Biopython code that builds the backbone (N, CA, C, O; Angstrom):
import numpy as np
from Bio.PDB.StructureBuilder import StructureBuilder

atoms = [
    (1, "UNK", "N", (9.319, 25.759, -7.307)),
    (1, "UNK", "CA", (9.397, 24.376, -7.006)),
    (1, "UNK", "C", (9.224, 24.311, -5.299)),
    (1, "UNK", "O", (9.762, 25.024, -4.452)),
    (2, "UNK", "N", (8.357, 23.286, -5.148)),
    (2, "UNK", "CA", (7.937, 22.976, -3.696)),
    (2, "UNK", "C", (8.109, 21.486, -3.388)),
    (2, "UNK", "O", (7.692, 20.606, -4.141)),
    (3, "UNK", "N", (8.763, 21.254, -2.208)),
    (3, "UNK", "CA", (8.827, 19.921, -1.674)),
    (3, "UNK", "C", (7.748, 19.744, -0.817)),
    (3, "UNK", "O", (7.649, 20.403, 0.219)),
    (4, "UNK", "N", (6.729, 18.708, -1.240)),
    (4, "UNK", "CA", (5.485, 18.478, -0.529)),
    (4, "UNK", "C", (5.562, 16.998, -0.130)),
    (4, "UNK", "O", (5.886, 16.131, -0.942)),
    (5, "UNK", "N", (5.251, 16.738, 1.159)),
    (5, "UNK", "CA", (5.061, 15.525, 1.705)),
    (5, "UNK", "C", (3.546, 15.313, 2.080)),
    (5, "UNK", "O", (2.876, 16.053, 2.800)),
    (6, "UNK", "N", (3.156, 14.212, 1.482)),
    (6, "UNK", "CA", (1.609, 13.719, 1.674)),
    (6, "UNK", "C", (1.768, 12.364, 2.433)),
    (6, "UNK", "O", (2.750, 11.630, 2.325)),
    (7, "UNK", "N", (0.639, 12.120, 3.238)),
    (7, "UNK", "CA", (0.607, 10.619, 3.873)),
    (7, "UNK", "C", (-0.541, 10.043, 3.444)),
    (7, "UNK", "O", (-1.633, 10.600, 3.554)),
    (8, "UNK", "N", (-0.378, 8.953, 2.955)),
    (8, "UNK", "CA", (-1.658, 7.988, 2.429)),
    (8, "UNK", "C", (-1.312, 6.721, 3.344)),
    (8, "UNK", "O", (-0.289, 6.038, 3.314)),
    (9, "UNK", "N", (-2.561, 6.574, 4.254)),
    (9, "UNK", "CA", (-2.605, 5.367, 5.069)),
    (9, "UNK", "C", (-1.182, 5.045, 5.817)),
    (9, "UNK", "O", (-0.709, 3.912, 5.907)),
    (10, "UNK", "N", (-0.567, 6.269, 6.352)),
    (10, "UNK", "CA", (0.497, 5.910, 7.167)),
    (10, "UNK", "C", (1.845, 5.926, 6.401)),
    (10, "UNK", "O", (2.878, 5.781, 7.055)),
    (11, "UNK", "N", (1.901, 6.090, 5.075)),
    (11, "UNK", "CA", (2.886, 5.809, 4.320)),
    (11, "UNK", "C", (3.240, 7.373, 3.800)),
    (11, "UNK", "O", (2.411, 8.016, 3.157)),
    (12, "UNK", "N", (4.385, 7.838, 4.103)),
    (12, "UNK", "CA", (4.755, 9.285, 3.627)),
    (12, "UNK", "C", (5.405, 9.168, 2.326)),
    (12, "UNK", "O", (6.365, 8.431, 2.100)),
    (13, "UNK", "N", (4.755, 10.036, 1.372)),
    (13, "UNK", "CA", (5.327, 10.145, -0.054)),
    (13, "UNK", "C", (5.754, 11.527, -0.119)),
    (13, "UNK", "O", (5.038, 12.451, 0.267)),
    (14, "UNK", "N", (6.970, 11.686, -0.629)),
    (14, "UNK", "CA", (7.650, 13.082, -0.631)),
    (14, "UNK", "C", (7.766, 13.359, -2.099)),
    (14, "UNK", "O", (8.129, 12.412, -2.796)),
    (15, "UNK", "N", (7.514, 14.509, -2.683)),
    (15, "UNK", "CA", (7.609, 14.832, -3.964)),
    (15, "UNK", "C", (7.840, 16.221, -4.283)),
    (15, "UNK", "O", (7.544, 17.068, -3.440)),
    (16, "UNK", "N", (8.349, 16.575, -5.435)),
    (16, "UNK", "CA", (8.473, 17.958, -5.759)),
    (16, "UNK", "C", (7.635, 18.417, -6.766)),
    (16, "UNK", "O", (7.579, 17.798, -7.829)),
    (17, "UNK", "N", (6.825, 19.646, -6.534)),
    (17, "UNK", "CA", (5.816, 20.081, -7.372)),
    (17, "UNK", "C", (6.530, 21.038, -8.276)),
    (17, "UNK", "O", (7.083, 22.004, -7.750)),
    (18, "UNK", "N", (6.587, 20.873, -9.658)),
    (18, "UNK", "CA", (7.163, 21.937, -10.497)),
    (18, "UNK", "C", (6.103, 22.692, -11.211)),
    (18, "UNK", "O", (6.310, 23.827, -11.641)),
    (19, "UNK", "N", (4.970, 22.074, -11.341)),
    (19, "UNK", "CA", (3.962, 22.933, -12.071)),
    (19, "UNK", "C", (2.591, 22.364, -11.643)),
    (19, "UNK", "O", (2.548, 21.260, -11.101)),
    (20, "UNK", "N", (1.319, 23.178, -11.898)),
    (20, "UNK", "CA", (0.191, 22.746, -11.507)),
    (20, "UNK", "C", (-0.120, 21.307, -12.110)),
    (20, "UNK", "O", (0.226, 21.037, -13.260)),
    (21, "UNK", "N", (-0.686, 20.526, -11.418)),
    (21, "UNK", "CA", (-1.040, 19.163, -11.955)),
    (21, "UNK", "C", (-2.570, 19.074, -12.193)),
    (21, "UNK", "O", (-3.268, 19.866, -11.560)),
    (22, "UNK", "N", (-3.135, 18.247, -12.989)),
    (22, "UNK", "CA", (-4.433, 17.989, -13.150)),
    (22, "UNK", "C", (-5.085, 17.242, -12.017)),
    (22, "UNK", "O", (-4.643, 16.125, -11.747)),
    (23, "UNK", "N", (-6.037, 17.713, -11.361)),
    (23, "UNK", "CA", (-6.551, 17.188, -10.047)),
    (23, "UNK", "C", (-6.980, 15.731, -10.247)),
    (23, "UNK", "O", (-6.773, 14.891, -9.372)),
    (24, "UNK", "N", (-7.648, 15.407, -11.534)),
    (24, "UNK", "CA", (-8.071, 14.037, -11.727)),
    (24, "UNK", "C", (-6.916, 13.055, -11.807)),
    (24, "UNK", "O", (-7.078, 11.879, -11.480)),
    (25, "UNK", "N", (-5.625, 13.575, -12.286)),
    (25, "UNK", "CA", (-4.451, 12.597, -12.188)),
    (25, "UNK", "C", (-3.997, 12.455, -10.827)),
    (25, "UNK", "O", (-3.566, 11.363, -10.456)),
    (26, "UNK", "N", (-4.047, 13.468, -10.023)),
    (26, "UNK", "CA", (-3.662, 13.257, -8.589)),
    (26, "UNK", "C", (-4.687, 12.423, -7.953)),
    (26, "UNK", "O", (-4.176, 11.622, -7.170)),
    (27, "UNK", "N", (-5.907, 12.348, -8.026)),
    (27, "UNK", "CA", (-6.920, 11.497, -7.426)),
    (27, "UNK", "C", (-6.728, 10.159, -8.053)),
    (27, "UNK", "O", (-6.874, 9.164, -7.343)),
    (28, "UNK", "N", (-6.421, 10.036, -9.289)),
    (28, "UNK", "CA", (-6.180, 8.604, -9.859)),
    (28, "UNK", "C", (-5.049, 7.914, -9.000)),
    (28, "UNK", "O", (-5.208, 6.795, -8.512)),
    (29, "UNK", "N", (-3.784, 8.729, -8.831)),
    (29, "UNK", "CA", (-2.623, 8.234, -8.373)),
    (29, "UNK", "C", (-2.931, 7.981, -6.956)),
    (29, "UNK", "O", (-2.503, 6.914, -6.517)),
    (30, "UNK", "N", (-3.574, 8.728, -6.164)),
    (30, "UNK", "CA", (-4.018, 8.518, -4.820)),
    (30, "UNK", "C", (-4.732, 7.114, -4.813)),
    (30, "UNK", "O", (-4.334, 6.197, -4.094)),
    (31, "UNK", "N", (-5.813, 7.002, -5.658)),
    (31, "UNK", "CA", (-6.463, 5.821, -5.547)),
    (31, "UNK", "C", (-5.730, 4.603, -5.896)),
    (31, "UNK", "O", (-6.107, 3.519, -5.453)),
    (32, "UNK", "N", (-4.738, 4.704, -6.638)),
    (32, "UNK", "CA", (-3.905, 3.608, -6.942)),
    (32, "UNK", "C", (-2.938, 3.129, -5.816)),
    (32, "UNK", "O", (-2.592, 1.964, -5.619)),
    (33, "UNK", "N", (-2.589, 4.163, -5.157)),
    (33, "UNK", "CA", (-1.735, 3.906, -4.043)),
    (33, "UNK", "C", (-2.369, 3.456, -3.046)),
    (33, "UNK", "O", (-1.764, 2.679, -2.308)),
    (34, "UNK", "N", (-3.831, 3.827, -2.722)),
    (34, "UNK", "CA", (-4.543, 3.261, -1.645)),
    (34, "UNK", "C", (-4.916, 1.569, -2.090)),
    (34, "UNK", "O", (-4.929, 0.578, -1.361)),
    (35, "UNK", "N", (-5.138, 1.660, -3.234)),
    (35, "UNK", "CA", (-5.409, 0.002, -3.810)),
    (35, "UNK", "C", (-4.249, -0.931, -3.586)),
    (35, "UNK", "O", (-4.376, -2.090, -3.191)),
    (36, "UNK", "N", (-3.123, -0.348, -3.863)),
    (36, "UNK", "CA", (-1.805, -1.144, -3.711)),
    (36, "UNK", "C", (-1.511, -1.515, -2.267)),
    (36, "UNK", "O", (-1.080, -2.619, -1.934)),
    (37, "UNK", "N", (-1.797, -0.427, -1.359)),
    (37, "UNK", "CA", (-1.402, -0.589, 0.050)),
    (37, "UNK", "C", (-2.505, -1.745, 0.744)),
    (37, "UNK", "O", (-2.201, -2.595, 1.580)),
    (38, "UNK", "N", (-3.676, -1.545, 0.225)),
    (38, "UNK", "CA", (-4.811, -2.513, 0.636)),
    (38, "UNK", "C", (-4.246, -3.948, 0.250)),
    (38, "UNK", "O", (-4.273, -4.871, 1.065)),
    (39, "UNK", "N", (-3.817, -4.069, -0.826)),
    (39, "UNK", "CA", (-3.523, -5.302, -1.468)),
    (39, "UNK", "C", (-2.061, -5.921, -0.551)),
    (39, "UNK", "O", (-1.889, -7.098, -0.235)),
    (40, "UNK", "N", (-1.280, -4.960, -0.305)),
    (40, "UNK", "CA", (-0.058, -5.525, 0.494)),
    (40, "UNK", "C", (-0.542, -5.943, 1.912)),
    (40, "UNK", "O", (-0.126, -6.976, 2.435)),
    (41, "UNK", "N", (-1.452, -5.097, 2.532)),
    (41, "UNK", "CA", (-1.871, -5.306, 3.904)),
    (41, "UNK", "C", (-2.753, -6.580, 3.976)),
    (41, "UNK", "O", (-2.885, -7.197, 5.033)),
    (42, "UNK", "N", (-3.394, -6.979, 2.733)),
    (42, "UNK", "CA", (-4.057, -8.226, 2.728)),
    (42, "UNK", "C", (-3.250, -9.364, 2.642)),
    (42, "UNK", "O", (-3.665, -10.403, 3.157)),
    (43, "UNK", "N", (-2.038, -9.342, 2.009)),
    (43, "UNK", "CA", (-1.202, -10.171, 1.676)),
    (43, "UNK", "C", (-0.377, -10.413, 3.175)),
    (43, "UNK", "O", (0.005, -11.528, 3.531)),
    (44, "UNK", "N", (-0.240, -9.547, 3.733)),
    (44, "UNK", "CA", (0.514, -9.715, 5.011)),
    (44, "UNK", "C", (-0.421, -10.299, 6.206)),
    (44, "UNK", "O", (0.037, -10.959, 7.139)),
    (45, "UNK", "N", (-1.746, -9.979, 6.055)),
    (45, "UNK", "CA", (-2.870, -10.750, 6.928)),
    (45, "UNK", "C", (-2.937, -12.033, 6.739)),
    (45, "UNK", "O", (-3.096, -12.826, 7.667)),
    (46, "UNK", "N", (-2.815, -12.391, 5.440)),
    (46, "UNK", "CA", (-2.992, -13.898, 5.028)),
    (46, "UNK", "C", (-1.665, -14.671, 5.472)),
    (46, "UNK", "O", (-1.791, -15.743, 6.063)),
    (47, "UNK", "N", (-0.531, -14.210, 5.231)),
    (47, "UNK", "CA", (0.539, -15.049, 5.523)),
    (47, "UNK", "C", (0.843, -15.891, 6.709)),
    (47, "UNK", "O", (1.381, -16.998, 6.703)),
    (48, "UNK", "N", (0.380, -15.142, 7.820)),
    (48, "UNK", "CA", (0.389, -16.080, 9.141)),
    (48, "UNK", "C", (-0.442, -17.024, 9.188)),
    (48, "UNK", "O", (-0.063, -18.088, 9.678)),
    (49, "UNK", "N", (-1.727, -16.903, 8.722)),
    (49, "UNK", "CA", (-2.820, -18.074, 8.364)),
    (49, "UNK", "C", (-2.067, -19.209, 7.666)),
    (49, "UNK", "O", (-1.998, -20.333, 8.162)),
    (50, "UNK", "N", (-1.516, -18.883, 6.523)),
    (50, "UNK", "CA", (-1.116, -19.845, 5.580)),
    (50, "UNK", "C", (0.087, -20.583, 6.323)),
    (50, "UNK", "O", (0.172, -21.806, 6.213)),
    (51, "UNK", "N", (0.923, -19.942, 7.000)),
    (51, "UNK", "CA", (1.988, -20.582, 7.853)),
    (51, "UNK", "C", (1.573, -21.532, 8.798)),
    (51, "UNK", "O", (2.104, -22.640, 8.866)),
    (52, "UNK", "N", (0.489, -21.106, 9.667)),
    (52, "UNK", "CA", (-0.106, -21.849, 10.543)),
    (52, "UNK", "C", (-0.739, -23.158, 9.981)),
    (52, "UNK", "O", (-0.552, -24.248, 10.520)),
    (53, "UNK", "N", (-1.522, -22.979, 8.831)),
    (53, "UNK", "CA", (-2.093, -24.185, 8.286)),
    (53, "UNK", "C", (-1.055, -25.172, 7.908)),
    (53, "UNK", "O", (-1.051, -26.331, 8.323)),
    (54, "UNK", "N", (-0.098, -24.619, 7.034)),
    (54, "UNK", "CA", (0.987, -25.531, 6.862)),
    (54, "UNK", "C", (1.630, -26.312, 8.044)),
    (54, "UNK", "O", (1.808, -27.530, 8.048)),
    (55, "UNK", "N", (1.945, -25.477, 9.017)),
    (55, "UNK", "CA", (2.582, -26.208, 10.187)),
    (55, "UNK", "C", (1.500, -27.289, 10.603)),
    (55, "UNK", "O", (1.887, -28.453, 10.701)),
    (56, "UNK", "N", (0.268, -27.011, 10.836)),
    (56, "UNK", "CA", (-0.774, -27.883, 11.360)),
    (56, "UNK", "C", (-0.629, -29.140, 10.567)),
    (56, "UNK", "O", (-0.532, -30.231, 11.127)),
    (57, "UNK", "N", (-0.611, -28.996, 9.235)),
    (57, "UNK", "CA", (-0.502, -29.975, 8.068)),
    (57, "UNK", "C", (0.658, -31.011, 8.501)),
    (57, "UNK", "O", (0.470, -32.191, 8.795)),
    (58, "UNK", "N", (1.819, -30.375, 8.483)),
    (58, "UNK", "CA", (3.204, -31.024, 8.827)),
    (58, "UNK", "C", (2.962, -31.875, 10.194)),
    (58, "UNK", "O", (3.212, -33.080, 10.189)),
    (59, "UNK", "N", (2.498, -31.268, 11.297)),
    (59, "UNK", "CA", (2.357, -31.872, 12.570)),
    (59, "UNK", "C", (1.483, -33.079, 12.551)),
    (59, "UNK", "O", (1.786, -34.088, 13.187)),
    (60, "UNK", "N", (0.219, -32.976, 11.707)),
    (60, "UNK", "CA", (-0.720, -34.017, 11.650)),
    (60, "UNK", "C", (-0.114, -35.152, 10.948)),
    (60, "UNK", "O", (-0.411, -36.295, 11.296)),
    (61, "UNK", "N", (0.718, -34.935, 9.981)),
    (61, "UNK", "CA", (1.180, -36.057, 8.926)),
    (61, "UNK", "C", (2.050, -36.919, 9.637)),
    (61, "UNK", "O", (2.563, -37.884, 9.070)),
]
sb = StructureBuilder()
sb.init_structure("model")
sb.init_model(0)
sb.init_chain("A")
sb.init_seg("    ")
for serial, (resi, resn, name, xyz) in enumerate(atoms, 1):
    if name == "N":
        sb.init_residue(resn, " ", resi, " ")
    sb.init_atom(name, np.array(xyz, "f"), 0.0, 1.0, " ", f" {name:<3s}", serial, name[0])
structure = sb.get_structure()
């Protein structure tokens, strides 16, 4: 049993390795994590712009 820490785009994931795993499964999980992080980052980037647009709309009304 090994405790392994991997970092994906600045997010540390810690897991326990009990047995060898299929490399393709690991690659798929890695891709899924990166896709989810990209979606989270995109939403965080859009939120301030939406807030500014809403504020501008209220101020001009």
